KELO-300142 format. One record per residue: x, y, z of N, C-alpha, C, CB in turn. Coordinates in Angstrom, 3 decimals. Glycine has a CB too. Layout:
BEGIN
PT,nxx,nyy,nzz,caxx,cayy,cazz,cxx,cyy,czz,cbxx,cbyy,cbzz
PT,X,Y,Z,X,Y,Z,X,Y,Z,X,Y,Z
...
END
This chain:
BEGIN
PT,nxx,nyy,nzz,caxx,cayy,cazz,cxx,cyy,czz,cbxx,cbyy,cbzz
PT,108.539,55.608,100.409,108.836,55.591,99.035,107.711,54.495,98.380,110.483,55.160,98.808
PT,107.259,54.886,97.064,105.910,54.158,96.602,106.806,52.918,96.071,104.768,55.074,95.273
PT,106.210,52.125,96.181,106.476,50.569,95.432,105.807,50.716,94.031,105.655,49.097,96.347
PT,106.267,51.203,93.061,105.742,51.574,91.578,105.604,50.263,91.001,106.777,52.552,90.615
PT,106.337,49.133,90.984,105.683,48.180,90.521,104.707,47.415,90.831,106.219,47.671,90.340
PT,104.687,47.516,92.244,103.318,46.887,92.904,102.168,47.613,92.333,103.233,47.037,94.588
PT,102.358,48.908,92.374,101.126,49.898,91.942,100.777,49.697,90.492,101.503,51.523,92.135
PT,101.489,49.741,89.614,101.664,49.366,88.253,101.017,48.004,87.792,103.093,49.328,88.009
PT,101.341,47.047,88.870,100.727,45.810,88.623,99.050,45.822,88.989,101.547,44.728,89.499
PT,98.735,46.698,89.905,97.357,46.839,90.625,96.703,47.407,89.204,97.282,48.027,92.205
PT,97.272,48.513,88.937,96.502,49.203,87.729,96.162,48.607,86.700,97.083,50.140,87.195
PT,97.224,47.711,86.209,96.976,46.797,85.181,95.994,45.843,85.311,98.006,46.186,84.912
PT,95.662,45.290,86.656,94.628,44.279,86.805,93.569,45.135,86.805,94.687,43.334,88.029
PT,93.355,46.157,87.174,92.199,46.972,87.241,91.772,47.425,85.612,92.566,48.303,88.263
PT,92.553,47.696,85.078,92.170,48.002,83.322,91.931,46.829,82.965,93.346,48.646,82.213
PT,92.349,45.456,83.120,92.119,44.042,82.563,90.514,43.626,83.106,93.439,42.868,83.221
PT,90.326,44.180,84.306,89.008,44.166,84.952,88.042,44.875,84.222,89.043,44.700,86.265
PT,88.077,46.110,83.911,87.365,47.242,83.058,87.103,46.586,81.828,88.241,48.621,82.794
PT,88.013,46.212,80.985,87.776,45.555,79.777,86.806,44.358,79.709,88.984,45.155,79.334
PT,87.101,43.322,80.575,86.398,42.117,80.610,84.900,42.320,81.225,87.245,41.102,81.433
PT,84.709,43.040,81.969,83.389,43.444,82.778,82.573,44.104,81.582,83.674,44.621,84.200
PT,83.120,45.142,81.066,82.414,46.029,80.051,81.908,44.961,78.919,83.504,47.276,79.386
PT,82.975,44.035,78.294,82.680,43.050,77.428,81.471,42.123,77.562,83.711,42.358,77.399
PT,81.573,41.798,78.987,80.803,41.004,79.452,79.123,41.527,79.495,81.434,40.706,80.706
PT,79.135,42.828,80.076,78.125,43.504,80.059,77.548,43.983,78.914,78.308,44.296,80.723
PT,78.182,44.210,77.588,77.948,44.634,76.400,77.645,45.998,76.420,77.031,43.925,75.825
PT,77.956,46.566,77.431,77.439,48.175,77.574,78.503,48.909,78.596,75.673,48.295,78.321
PT,78.337,50.252,78.750,79.432,50.847,79.685,80.139,51.818,79.144,80.390,49.929,80.134
PT,81.147,52.638,79.619,82.041,53.402,79.405,83.742,52.958,79.501,81.642,54.339,80.220
PT,84.201,52.637,78.732,85.510,52.233,78.791,86.521,53.386,78.703,85.725,51.278,77.755
PT,86.302,54.563,77.918,87.298,55.481,77.775,87.480,56.185,79.068,87.013,56.387,76.683
PT,86.664,56.459,79.708,86.781,57.771,81.052,87.058,56.612,82.291,84.842,59.009,81.436
PT,86.632,55.300,82.178,87.038,54.486,83.311,88.586,54.304,83.087,86.205,53.047,83.386
PT,89.234,53.886,82.164,90.707,53.573,81.917,91.380,54.943,82.133,91.022,52.936,80.362
PT,90.773,56.005,81.942,91.851,57.130,82.061,91.919,57.511,83.654,91.409,58.558,81.072
PT,91.153,56.900,84.749,91.298,57.317,86.048,91.740,56.451,87.037,90.244,57.771,86.431
PT,92.111,55.194,86.129,92.838,54.176,87.019,93.739,54.434,87.766,93.341,53.308,86.477
PT,95.091,54.994,87.453,95.975,55.384,87.991,95.803,56.164,89.302,96.518,55.914,87.148
PT,94.821,57.194,89.158,94.427,58.108,90.330,93.801,57.147,91.269,93.385,59.359,89.935
PT,92.714,56.276,91.166,92.214,55.644,91.940,93.233,54.411,92.507,91.032,55.326,91.337
PT,94.172,54.226,91.816,95.246,53.123,92.456,96.069,53.762,93.482,96.308,52.486,91.335
PT,96.459,54.780,93.188,97.174,55.701,94.501,96.163,55.939,95.576,97.732,57.318,94.024
PT,95.065,56.410,95.464,93.966,56.920,96.455,93.937,55.332,97.190,92.221,57.613,95.595
PT,93.639,54.541,96.688,93.014,53.528,97.331,93.899,52.528,97.929,92.160,52.945,96.487
PT,95.377,52.556,97.365,96.531,51.475,97.916,97.665,52.230,98.244,97.023,50.311,96.830
PT,97.503,53.574,98.206,98.632,54.297,98.832,98.088,55.600,99.867,99.607,54.882,97.540
PT,96.869,56.180,99.544,96.909,57.295,100.341,95.369,57.482,101.357,97.189,58.566,99.238
PT,94.282,56.718,100.789,93.386,56.796,101.664,93.148,56.024,102.960,92.553,56.703,101.046
PT,92.674,56.619,104.230,92.643,56.045,105.047,91.191,54.994,105.481,93.055,56.971,105.744
PT,91.165,53.767,104.987,90.115,53.168,104.707,89.998,51.724,105.301,90.024,53.226,103.385
PT,89.249,51.149,105.651,88.959,49.729,106.064,87.987,49.086,105.321,88.550,49.630,107.394
PT,88.556,47.972,104.322,87.670,47.200,103.281,86.694,46.499,104.260,88.560,46.042,102.237
PT,87.075,45.895,105.235,86.351,45.047,106.342,85.405,45.875,107.109,87.366,44.405,107.374
PT,85.579,47.138,107.064,84.476,48.071,107.672,83.921,49.227,107.080,84.880,48.554,108.779
PT,83.502,48.874,105.789,83.309,50.094,104.910,82.634,51.363,105.242,82.678,49.718,103.892
PT,81.761,51.175,106.402,80.907,52.455,106.788,81.750,52.947,108.173,79.045,52.037,107.131
PT,83.139,52.575,108.320,83.553,53.287,109.376,83.692,54.771,109.331,84.645,52.792,109.699
PT,83.274,55.157,110.526,83.129,56.789,110.635,83.956,57.953,110.214,83.073,57.069,111.809
PT,85.004,57.333,110.563,86.639,58.061,110.480,86.991,58.020,109.177,87.933,57.272,111.326
PT,86.609,57.100,108.166,87.457,56.922,107.027,87.368,58.130,106.131,87.093,55.666,106.276
PT,88.377,57.766,105.000,88.336,58.929,103.842,87.145,58.617,103.220,89.588,58.969,102.706
PT,86.934,59.554,102.339,85.893,59.294,101.228,86.162,59.647,99.911,84.728,59.928,101.483
PT,85.583,58.817,98.993,85.804,59.174,97.702,84.333,59.425,96.941,86.694,58.037,97.042
PT,84.202,60.507,96.148,82.953,60.727,95.677,83.271,60.524,93.950,82.348,62.306,96.236
PT,82.857,59.590,93.322,83.064,59.616,91.881,81.931,60.200,91.196,83.313,58.282,91.346
PT,82.351,61.638,90.998,81.187,62.917,90.526,80.962,62.334,88.957,81.977,64.962,90.544
PT,82.055,61.595,88.113,81.654,61.297,87.036,81.347,59.763,86.988,82.546,61.776,86.145
PT,80.214,59.551,87.541,79.752,58.191,87.834,79.521,57.424,86.664,78.556,58.187,88.612
PT,79.649,57.705,85.322,79.589,56.586,84.590,80.958,55.868,84.365,78.975,56.931,83.378
PT,81.883,56.256,85.061,83.298,55.752,85.171,83.256,54.723,86.292,84.388,56.949,85.488
PT,82.211,53.936,86.719,81.692,53.354,87.656,82.523,51.879,87.533,80.101,53.404,87.525
PT,82.963,51.325,86.162,83.620,50.250,86.257,85.048,50.450,86.801,83.574,49.661,85.045
PT,85.766,51.528,86.585,86.907,51.560,87.426,86.782,51.634,88.892,87.631,52.573,87.059
PT,85.779,52.284,89.394,85.656,52.413,90.823,85.614,50.948,91.189,84.362,53.288,91.329
PT,84.393,49.947,90.682,84.043,48.730,91.156,85.079,47.642,91.035,82.899,48.366,90.535
PT,85.906,48.210,89.939,87.439,46.963,90.048,88.311,47.204,91.012,88.555,46.930,88.740
PT,88.382,48.691,91.318,89.268,49.334,92.540,88.916,48.596,93.757,88.979,50.979,92.825
PT,87.404,48.894,93.917,87.114,48.115,95.236,87.148,46.668,95.366,85.878,48.406,95.655
PT,87.182,46.048,94.495,87.290,44.639,94.339,88.774,44.293,94.663,86.846,44.181,92.877
PT,89.393,44.660,93.980,91.011,44.677,94.215,91.128,45.214,95.564,91.926,45.653,93.115
PT,90.764,45.912,96.246,90.970,46.326,97.480,90.423,45.400,98.676,90.429,47.599,97.513
PT,89.295,44.441,97.910,88.807,43.618,99.153,87.708,43.644,99.752,89.430,43.762,100.071
PT,87.010,44.947,99.202,85.449,45.454,99.520,84.350,44.169,99.064,85.053,47.057,98.452
PT,84.501,43.342,98.022,83.787,42.453,97.640,84.707,41.426,96.533,82.539,43.169,97.117
PT,84.097,40.231,96.433,84.581,39.551,95.669,84.977,39.653,94.048,83.954,38.829,95.925
PT,85.977,39.725,93.401,86.149,40.085,92.131,85.296,39.339,91.112,87.473,39.959,91.856
PT,84.540,37.963,91.567,83.747,37.425,90.601,82.453,38.602,90.684,83.360,35.715,90.958
PT,82.248,39.066,91.463,81.036,39.853,91.108,81.136,40.917,90.085,80.542,40.468,92.257
PT,82.516,41.235,89.581,82.534,42.149,88.636,81.631,41.786,87.213,83.991,42.352,88.391
PT,81.628,40.451,86.973,80.852,39.996,86.207,79.451,40.071,85.649,80.987,39.324,86.478
PT,79.181,40.575,86.986,77.307,41.048,86.848,77.135,42.526,86.560,76.295,40.819,88.491
PT,78.257,43.235,86.281,78.021,44.340,86.013,76.968,44.757,84.980,79.056,44.719,85.798
PT,75.916,45.663,85.406,74.775,46.137,84.645,73.575,44.969,84.319,75.382,46.722,83.282
PT,73.964,43.788,84.946,72.713,42.835,85.014,71.754,43.121,85.708,72.918,41.671,85.417
PT,70.462,42.656,85.450,69.616,42.566,86.425,69.721,42.064,87.799,68.865,42.050,85.983
PT,69.240,43.002,88.631,69.287,42.506,90.046,70.874,42.796,90.853,68.929,40.782,89.947
PT,71.770,42.975,89.950,73.320,43.212,90.162,73.520,44.196,91.229,74.067,43.755,88.843
PT,74.495,44.028,92.213,74.855,45.349,93.133,75.769,46.461,91.910,76.103,44.752,94.786
PT,75.970,45.934,91.275,76.882,46.858,90.371,76.325,47.085,89.149,78.241,46.316,90.098
PT,75.521,48.400,89.298,74.825,49.056,88.150,75.694,50.048,87.171,73.670,49.871,88.762
PT,75.149,50.562,86.049,75.594,51.145,85.419,76.592,52.494,85.885,74.654,51.233,84.796
PT,76.000,53.173,87.102,76.446,54.090,87.966,76.424,53.749,89.340,75.805,55.163,87.790
PT,77.251,54.274,90.260,77.395,53.603,91.748,76.189,54.009,92.416,78.744,54.104,92.670
PT,75.927,52.972,93.438,74.767,52.966,94.072,75.284,52.655,95.629,73.719,51.886,93.379
PT,75.285,53.626,96.535,75.527,53.750,97.745,74.831,52.620,98.576,75.186,55.040,98.092
PT,73.902,52.490,98.345,72.722,51.579,98.946,72.821,50.008,98.774,71.357,51.994,98.247
PT,73.576,49.923,97.850,73.867,48.664,97.232,75.287,47.986,96.968,73.315,48.783,96.098
PT,76.285,48.707,96.889,77.624,48.539,96.803,78.631,48.851,97.777,77.920,49.085,95.885
PT,79.346,47.806,98.404,80.106,48.203,99.435,81.196,48.996,99.293,80.457,47.283,99.999
PT,81.654,50.161,99.984,82.738,51.119,99.613,82.397,52.182,98.618,83.865,50.386,99.079
PT,80.939,52.254,98.229,80.638,53.383,97.464,80.260,54.430,98.552,79.490,53.099,96.376
PT,80.547,55.535,98.473,80.087,56.643,99.659,79.158,57.776,98.978,81.551,57.484,100.406
PT,78.875,57.353,97.741,77.618,58.344,97.341,77.210,57.843,95.820,78.119,60.197,97.333
PT,75.955,57.811,95.911,75.330,57.503,94.706,75.339,58.623,93.548,73.976,57.151,95.054
PT,76.138,58.263,92.209,76.320,59.166,91.467,75.894,58.913,89.885,77.595,59.464,91.703
PT,75.928,59.728,89.067,75.709,59.529,87.665,75.103,60.812,87.049,74.794,58.306,87.435
PT,74.416,61.723,87.459,73.805,62.819,87.238,74.963,64.031,87.150,72.732,62.968,88.332
PT,75.402,64.133,86.169,76.816,65.199,86.055,76.497,66.167,86.636,77.365,65.739,84.681
PT,77.838,66.499,87.494,77.893,68.205,88.258,77.616,68.246,89.793,76.566,69.324,87.584
PT,76.943,66.892,90.253,76.638,67.226,91.582,77.631,66.656,92.453,75.319,66.800,91.957
PT,78.609,65.944,92.101,79.703,65.229,93.024,80.423,66.406,93.878,80.925,64.344,92.036
PT,80.680,67.504,93.366,81.654,68.221,94.204,80.631,68.828,95.333,82.586,69.440,93.298
PT,79.336,69.185,95.028,78.458,69.711,96.063,78.491,68.593,97.304,76.885,69.960,95.419
PT,78.121,67.271,96.831,78.081,66.403,97.857,79.435,66.267,98.667,77.654,65.155,97.315
PT,80.735,66.355,98.174,81.852,66.269,98.416,82.268,67.407,99.419,82.472,66.199,97.251
PT,81.620,68.801,99.227,81.535,70.112,99.884,80.783,69.580,101.269,80.632,71.363,98.909
PT,79.636,68.939,101.322,78.751,68.851,102.303,79.536,67.758,103.393,77.255,68.380,101.667
PT,80.065,66.637,102.589,80.874,65.948,103.456,82.000,66.362,104.509,81.356,65.260,102.730
PT,82.547,67.015,103.156,84.063,67.796,104.140,83.448,68.835,105.301,85.325,69.055,102.874
PT,82.586,69.627,104.883,82.171,70.506,105.817,81.479,69.991,107.024,81.411,71.368,105.217
PT,80.798,68.920,106.962,80.477,68.014,108.314,81.469,67.532,108.825,79.649,66.883,108.191
PT,82.632,67.159,107.982,83.824,66.741,108.839,84.555,67.864,109.747,84.887,66.163,107.877
PT,84.609,69.127,109.268,84.965,70.157,109.859,84.281,70.570,111.152,84.903,71.022,109.000
PT,83.100,70.534,111.191,81.968,70.812,112.080,82.068,69.947,113.302,80.626,70.579,111.370
PT,82.452,68.640,112.812,82.423,67.587,113.876,83.887,67.214,114.325,81.660,66.276,113.333
PT,84.630,68.174,113.751,86.301,67.872,114.066,86.647,66.734,113.939,86.832,68.129,115.360
PT,86.507,66.213,112.792,86.827,64.780,112.095,88.151,65.217,111.530,85.643,64.163,110.816
PT,88.807,64.071,111.424,90.344,64.248,110.528,90.181,63.768,109.025,91.712,63.177,111.245
PT,89.132,62.945,108.736,88.881,62.478,107.697,88.999,63.347,106.375,87.788,62.008,107.916
PT,89.486,62.943,105.326,89.375,63.859,103.807,88.669,63.269,102.998,90.649,64.126,102.966
PT,88.174,64.301,102.200,87.137,63.822,100.823,87.849,64.208,99.528,85.492,64.695,100.776
PT,87.822,63.213,99.004,88.456,63.400,97.359,87.259,63.326,96.374,89.642,62.035,96.854
PT,87.293,63.864,95.359,86.267,63.758,94.316,86.901,63.657,93.008,85.321,64.918,94.331
PT,86.298,62.807,92.232,86.908,62.829,90.800,85.821,63.288,89.811,87.472,61.333,90.344
PT,86.121,64.544,89.049,85.304,65.069,88.240,85.962,64.831,86.480,85.134,66.643,88.819
PT,84.905,64.745,85.724,85.377,64.796,84.251,85.326,66.205,83.770,84.478,63.887,83.286
PT,86.371,66.205,82.880,86.607,67.805,82.310,85.317,68.105,81.446,88.144,68.005,81.208
PT,84.599,66.887,80.745,83.385,67.751,80.148,82.358,68.035,81.242,82.602,66.957,78.903
PT,82.364,67.382,82.613,81.395,67.820,83.301,81.500,69.212,83.988,81.170,66.885,84.133
PT,82.793,69.904,83.703,83.084,71.233,84.222,82.053,71.828,83.217,84.764,71.807,84.161
PT,81.398,71.578,82.193,80.424,72.543,81.699,79.171,72.663,82.369,80.136,72.285,80.420
PT,78.828,71.948,83.280,77.993,71.953,84.181,77.851,73.322,85.266,78.312,70.763,84.771
PT,76.917,74.171,85.424,76.891,75.178,86.251,77.224,74.938,87.742,75.706,75.696,86.106
PT,76.643,73.761,87.919,76.725,73.532,89.641,78.115,73.287,89.795,75.796,72.149,90.362
PT,78.767,72.779,89.039,80.249,72.581,89.605,81.012,74.098,90.046,81.229,71.777,88.291
PT,80.701,74.924,89.130,81.120,76.318,89.590,80.572,76.944,90.900,80.758,77.238,88.546
PT,79.306,76.707,90.989,78.521,77.034,92.307,79.196,76.264,93.418,76.907,76.609,92.230
PT,79.726,75.049,93.481,80.100,74.207,94.443,81.467,74.845,94.461,79.939,72.622,94.169
PT,82.333,75.015,93.603,83.608,75.459,93.561,83.760,76.861,94.604,83.947,75.731,91.970
PT,82.629,77.632,94.415,82.885,78.830,95.053,82.710,78.612,96.794,81.828,79.952,94.384
PT,81.814,77.617,96.942,81.436,76.961,98.353,82.563,76.630,98.956,80.571,75.709,98.324
PT,83.040,75.610,98.153,84.372,75.092,98.587,85.562,75.842,99.118,84.835,74.504,97.604
PT,85.928,77.009,98.461,86.569,77.837,98.929,85.949,78.931,99.730,87.179,78.184,98.055
PT,84.817,79.229,99.738,84.189,80.002,101.029,84.449,79.645,102.181,82.905,80.016,101.127
PT,84.244,78.055,102.137,84.073,77.563,103.720,85.387,76.998,103.904,82.798,76.360,104.086
PT,86.568,77.299,103.308,87.890,77.109,103.522,87.817,75.415,104.096,88.533,78.368,104.646
PT,87.551,74.644,102.734,87.658,73.269,103.072,88.914,72.631,102.487,86.445,72.549,102.613
PT,89.945,72.721,103.261,91.168,72.122,103.060,91.357,70.666,103.242,91.994,72.722,103.819
PT,90.142,70.066,103.626,90.160,68.631,103.937,89.648,68.210,102.704,89.339,68.124,105.213
PT,89.401,68.774,101.508,88.781,68.271,100.106,89.909,68.663,99.013,87.177,69.089,99.712
PT,89.969,67.400,98.372,90.643,67.248,97.071,90.069,67.043,95.712,91.372,66.304,97.198
PT,89.644,67.594,94.926,89.203,67.583,93.539,90.289,67.408,92.447,88.498,68.829,93.290
PT,89.896,65.938,92.037,90.689,65.680,90.697,90.032,66.073,89.720,91.042,64.357,90.381
PT,90.398,66.573,88.575,89.769,66.899,87.406,90.507,65.856,86.346,89.924,68.538,87.072
PT,89.770,65.147,85.729,90.252,64.174,84.911,90.052,64.753,83.586,89.605,62.841,85.113
PT,91.408,65.273,83.057,91.444,66.219,81.907,91.809,65.245,80.746,92.559,67.503,82.104
PT,91.198,64.695,80.200,91.291,63.897,79.060,91.017,64.441,77.778,90.535,62.899,79.204
PT,90.412,65.379,77.629,90.116,66.387,76.443,88.813,65.818,75.761,91.445,66.483,75.273
PT,88.388,64.878,76.133,87.307,64.369,75.330,86.214,64.127,76.038,87.608,63.252,74.664
PT,84.957,64.005,75.288,83.400,63.728,75.836,82.837,62.940,74.870,82.412,65.054,76.047
PT,81.548,62.640,75.105,80.865,61.676,74.469,80.384,62.511,72.970,79.586,61.096,75.522
PT,80.449,63.660,72.581,80.161,64.189,71.425,81.479,64.456,70.605,79.357,65.370,71.663
PT,82.590,64.441,71.149,83.918,64.941,70.622,84.896,65.482,71.929,83.597,66.244,69.481
PT,85.856,66.512,71.049,86.640,66.952,72.021,86.055,68.195,72.818,87.903,67.225,71.424
PT,86.590,68.360,74.068,85.744,69.611,75.067,85.788,71.051,74.028,86.837,70.029,76.938
PT,87.014,71.127,73.314,87.035,72.233,72.799,85.866,72.658,71.737,88.236,72.266,72.322
PT,85.490,71.524,71.156,84.572,71.565,70.208,83.261,71.863,70.657,84.584,70.463,69.555
PT,82.868,70.853,71.733,81.571,70.912,72.261,81.417,72.066,73.087,81.244,69.744,72.983
PT,82.234,72.337,73.998,82.201,73.550,74.843,83.731,73.659,75.731,80.781,73.409,75.927
PT,84.026,74.534,75.170,85.582,74.792,75.526,85.821,75.323,77.004,86.225,75.943,74.484
PT,86.240,74.494,77.898,86.522,74.366,79.557,88.023,75.093,79.668,86.581,72.467,80.207
PT,88.706,75.123,78.880,89.977,75.883,79.135,89.957,77.076,79.500,90.725,75.942,78.190
PT,91.092,77.699,80.196,92.102,77.044,80.978,91.372,76.556,82.123,93.285,77.944,81.370
PT,91.508,75.225,82.606,90.822,74.827,83.694,91.769,75.045,85.125,90.392,73.311,83.406
PT,93.128,75.143,84.999,93.969,75.403,86.215,93.296,77.010,86.536,95.900,75.315,85.843
PT,93.394,78.132,85.489,92.981,79.233,85.922,91.529,79.434,86.456,93.240,79.989,84.996
PT,90.848,78.839,85.985,89.442,78.897,86.565,89.390,78.609,87.876,88.531,78.029,85.948
PT,90.036,77.411,88.463,89.929,77.121,89.973,91.052,78.098,90.666,90.239,75.395,90.326
PT,91.824,78.656,89.867,92.533,79.467,90.725,91.777,80.668,91.000,93.816,79.770,90.211
PT,91.039,81.009,89.980,90.166,82.404,90.122,89.156,82.150,91.177,89.338,82.880,88.682
PT,88.661,80.720,91.397,87.657,80.346,92.636,88.305,80.313,93.697,86.945,79.063,92.605
PT,89.624,80.712,93.937,90.564,80.626,95.340,90.784,79.413,95.720,90.006,81.263,96.586
PT,91.203,78.208,94.853,91.563,77.039,94.869,93.198,77.097,94.779,90.822,76.309,93.801
PT,93.655,76.173,95.606,95.025,75.825,95.353,95.159,74.969,94.382,95.661,75.334,96.390
PT,95.925,74.864,93.204,95.859,74.181,91.899,97.271,73.531,91.571,95.423,75.231,90.748
PT,97.260,72.343,91.354,98.307,71.594,90.934,98.202,70.822,89.578,98.558,70.734,91.946
PT,98.938,70.848,88.696,98.790,70.265,87.388,99.767,69.157,87.224,98.966,71.293,86.307
PT,99.210,68.058,87.185,100.019,66.797,87.009,99.915,66.055,85.877,99.779,65.937,87.948
PT,100.601,65.073,85.503,100.508,63.852,84.706,99.747,63.006,85.682,101.953,63.209,84.221
PT,98.476,62.446,84.823,97.409,61.788,85.584,97.535,60.521,85.311,96.069,62.215,85.329
PT,98.897,60.013,84.777,99.397,58.504,84.913,100.543,58.067,85.291,99.360,57.903,83.905
PT,101.157,59.107,85.870,102.583,59.239,86.652,102.018,58.700,88.423,103.317,61.336,86.545
PT,102.192,57.833,88.720,101.946,57.477,89.741,102.843,58.214,90.933,102.008,56.172,89.596
PT,103.748,58.725,90.806,104.634,59.296,91.904,104.220,60.952,91.795,106.457,58.934,91.595
PT,103.709,61.323,90.615,103.410,62.736,90.507,102.039,62.924,91.362,103.266,63.203,88.887
PT,101.302,61.788,91.155,99.908,61.837,91.696,100.020,61.682,93.285,98.962,60.623,91.023
PT,100.769,60.834,93.793,101.075,60.958,95.200,101.943,62.181,95.816,101.738,59.767,95.512
PT,102.578,62.792,94.908,103.303,64.014,95.488,102.445,65.086,95.638,104.435,64.482,94.671
PT,101.234,65.161,94.562,100.350,66.289,94.476,99.469,66.185,95.797,99.460,66.262,93.079
PT,99.033,64.820,96.057,98.415,64.451,97.249,99.072,64.905,98.659,98.327,63.032,97.187
PT,100.563,64.834,98.635,101.300,65.077,99.955,101.190,66.748,99.839,103.080,64.346,100.033
PT,101.164,67.418,98.736,101.399,68.674,98.941,100.255,69.440,99.346,101.945,69.165,97.895
PT,98.862,68.745,98.868,97.736,68.942,99.139,97.539,69.008,100.770,97.026,67.979,98.432
PT,98.052,68.044,101.262,97.664,68.161,102.805,98.469,69.452,103.657,98.109,66.613,103.568
PT,99.425,69.525,102.805,100.291,70.963,103.513,99.608,72.436,103.263,101.970,71.138,102.734
PT,98.720,72.300,102.570,97.938,73.764,102.085,96.819,73.811,103.432,96.936,73.640,100.148
PT,96.865,74.871,103.813,95.654,75.237,104.941,95.052,76.305,104.317,96.126,75.704,106.545
PT,93.414,76.266,104.716,92.735,77.373,104.424,91.980,77.594,103.271,93.463,78.210,104.482
PT,92.274,76.369,102.129,91.790,76.510,100.700,91.826,75.126,99.937,92.711,77.582,99.914
PT,90.854,74.828,99.635,90.834,73.186,98.870,91.584,73.282,97.660,89.217,72.550,98.375
PT,92.239,72.107,97.387,93.167,71.673,96.400,92.518,71.030,95.151,94.099,70.725,97.026
PT,92.661,71.613,93.795,92.094,71.013,92.579,93.690,70.369,92.006,91.164,72.340,91.428
PT,93.302,69.029,91.806,94.477,68.395,90.954,94.153,68.215,89.670,94.934,67.093,91.407
PT,94.764,69.044,88.858,94.313,68.939,87.359,94.967,68.019,86.669,94.463,70.131,86.599
PT,94.552,66.837,86.389,95.234,65.482,85.890,95.117,65.405,84.528,94.632,64.180,86.466
PT,96.189,65.591,83.730,96.251,65.381,82.308,96.186,63.898,82.188,97.536,66.006,81.627
PT,95.173,63.230,81.338,95.253,61.885,81.269,94.833,61.363,79.675,94.298,61.313,82.445
PT,94.900,60.156,79.452,94.520,59.740,78.231,92.960,59.031,78.105,95.622,58.805,77.826
PT,92.191,59.230,77.440,91.033,58.526,77.600,91.217,57.301,76.891,89.870,59.251,77.172
PT,90.661,56.261,77.438,91.072,55.046,76.947,92.576,54.478,77.223,90.852,55.160,75.590
PT,93.286,55.005,78.280,94.675,54.892,78.566,94.804,53.136,78.538,95.099,55.732,80.156
PT,95.904,52.697,77.825,96.326,51.253,77.963,95.878,50.502,76.839,95.800,50.600,79.211
PT,94.760,51.025,76.244,94.225,49.943,74.975,94.576,51.109,73.548,91.970,49.403,75.167
PT,95.434,50.647,72.711,96.056,51.428,71.754,94.671,51.974,70.736,97.317,50.433,70.932
PT,93.876,51.004,70.487,92.707,51.463,69.748,91.671,52.384,70.275,92.065,50.422,69.393
PT,91.666,52.456,71.708,90.773,53.140,72.400,91.335,54.630,72.810,90.399,52.283,73.572
PT,92.604,54.632,72.753,93.315,55.912,73.319,92.939,57.089,72.651,94.809,55.849,73.232
PT,92.561,58.152,73.144,92.203,59.632,72.282,91.211,59.363,71.356,93.469,60.314,71.382
PT,90.241,58.573,71.454,88.882,58.161,70.564,87.738,58.523,71.443,88.751,56.441,70.145
PT,87.076,59.651,71.163,86.076,59.845,71.693,84.989,58.933,71.505,85.834,60.894,71.441
PT,84.760,58.130,70.346,83.857,56.978,70.276,83.947,56.025,71.240,83.982,56.334,69.152
PT,84.970,55.948,71.917,85.084,54.812,73.132,84.734,55.286,74.406,86.518,54.242,73.334
PT,83.803,56.668,74.418,83.456,57.109,75.485,82.404,56.113,76.146,83.040,58.418,75.263
PT,81.441,55.509,75.210,80.325,54.978,75.762,80.043,53.712,74.932,79.178,55.991,75.789
PT,81.065,53.066,74.656,80.914,51.821,73.568,81.755,50.736,74.133,81.472,52.184,71.940
PT,81.151,49.540,74.619,81.833,48.366,75.076,82.447,47.360,73.971,80.865,47.642,75.913
PT,83.432,46.917,74.223,84.131,46.292,73.221,83.533,44.649,72.901,85.693,46.346,73.712
PT,83.536,44.538,71.684,82.822,43.147,71.681,83.945,42.277,71.791,81.901,42.783,70.348
PT,83.758,40.769,71.400,84.576,39.782,71.760,86.061,39.762,71.000,83.797,38.558,71.531
PT,86.167,40.374,69.699,87.386,40.342,69.046,88.048,41.599,69.692,87.254,40.355,67.420
PT,87.290,42.664,70.061,87.936,43.941,70.411,88.607,43.468,71.974,86.681,45.373,70.442
PT,87.678,43.032,72.701,88.137,42.402,73.986,89.478,42.011,73.986,87.379,41.252,74.328
PT,89.757,40.832,73.141,90.802,40.018,72.958,92.013,41.040,72.674,90.497,38.958,71.811
PT,91.735,42.039,71.764,92.834,42.907,71.164,93.010,43.772,72.313,92.479,43.729,69.735
PT,92.413,44.299,73.243,92.509,45.131,74.331,93.050,44.442,75.428,91.302,45.694,74.658
PT,92.866,43.292,75.818,93.531,42.631,76.480,95.121,42.105,76.252,92.757,41.838,76.571
PT,95.166,42.008,75.202,96.503,41.701,74.401,97.476,42.773,74.552,96.263,41.519,72.856
PT,96.922,44.195,74.312,97.697,45.393,74.513,97.723,45.444,76.351,96.846,46.873,73.627
PT,97.021,45.114,77.078,97.129,45.438,78.374,98.292,44.372,78.891,95.657,45.353,79.119
PT,98.200,43.041,78.529,99.263,42.435,79.126,100.500,42.265,78.037,98.754,41.078,79.724
PT,100.630,43.288,77.067,101.972,43.257,76.317,101.851,42.073,75.430,103.302,43.133,77.299
PT,100.943,41.565,75.051,101.026,40.440,74.178,100.941,40.799,72.646,99.933,39.489,74.548
PT,100.939,39.984,71.591,100.706,40.195,70.470,99.924,39.247,69.878,101.690,40.397,69.929
END
């Protein structure tokens, strides 16, 4: 049984770190970082078979953050999980830092793939999952894709391959928060219905509340029972989740909070007035 209170506390700590590190960096992407925190929390603290003291362990589960601009969420999660000291989070985007604006597998412990050029993460996840099959390994591969990222053609080429090679050791989360840098997905380039598209490409599809910890874990458990096809978990989320003035606001896709906004955001997250 999930320890919901423990996971909620971890998620809150990660969100606080995100706000603080972006304010310190004075640049970055808060909206889509905050929206995937609950997914990352369940993956790294309940689901994934990993060793923070052995980040290159051959049999570890892998996570590919295809929407690489949400790196602050991944960095904070990795620090919380013990891959590196939380003090390093203050160096986000600074010259010489291991924690740049997008994940770098050569610099940052726990990062399984350098990402940032949208559309490529599922292809990489396919390759890792197929390799696992060929090598008869038991590890699982997870990737997190942005909903605006679904506008990239490479995603759908990759989705065909995932199904064709029956990669049932791969789970793709779609962060369906409805917004991208220029506005709503529907206004920029409508990606709906996302669930029907993945079904048409031969995937097992689950639709969940991406902020409900129990639903996230239940979906991951169901994915393990599916044989012969990959699973897409369509996670309905809120961009800027947890910070009242950021929620559902496209303007917070790539805008860092100033000092006054940081204080307001932290008060929201800590339940203070």
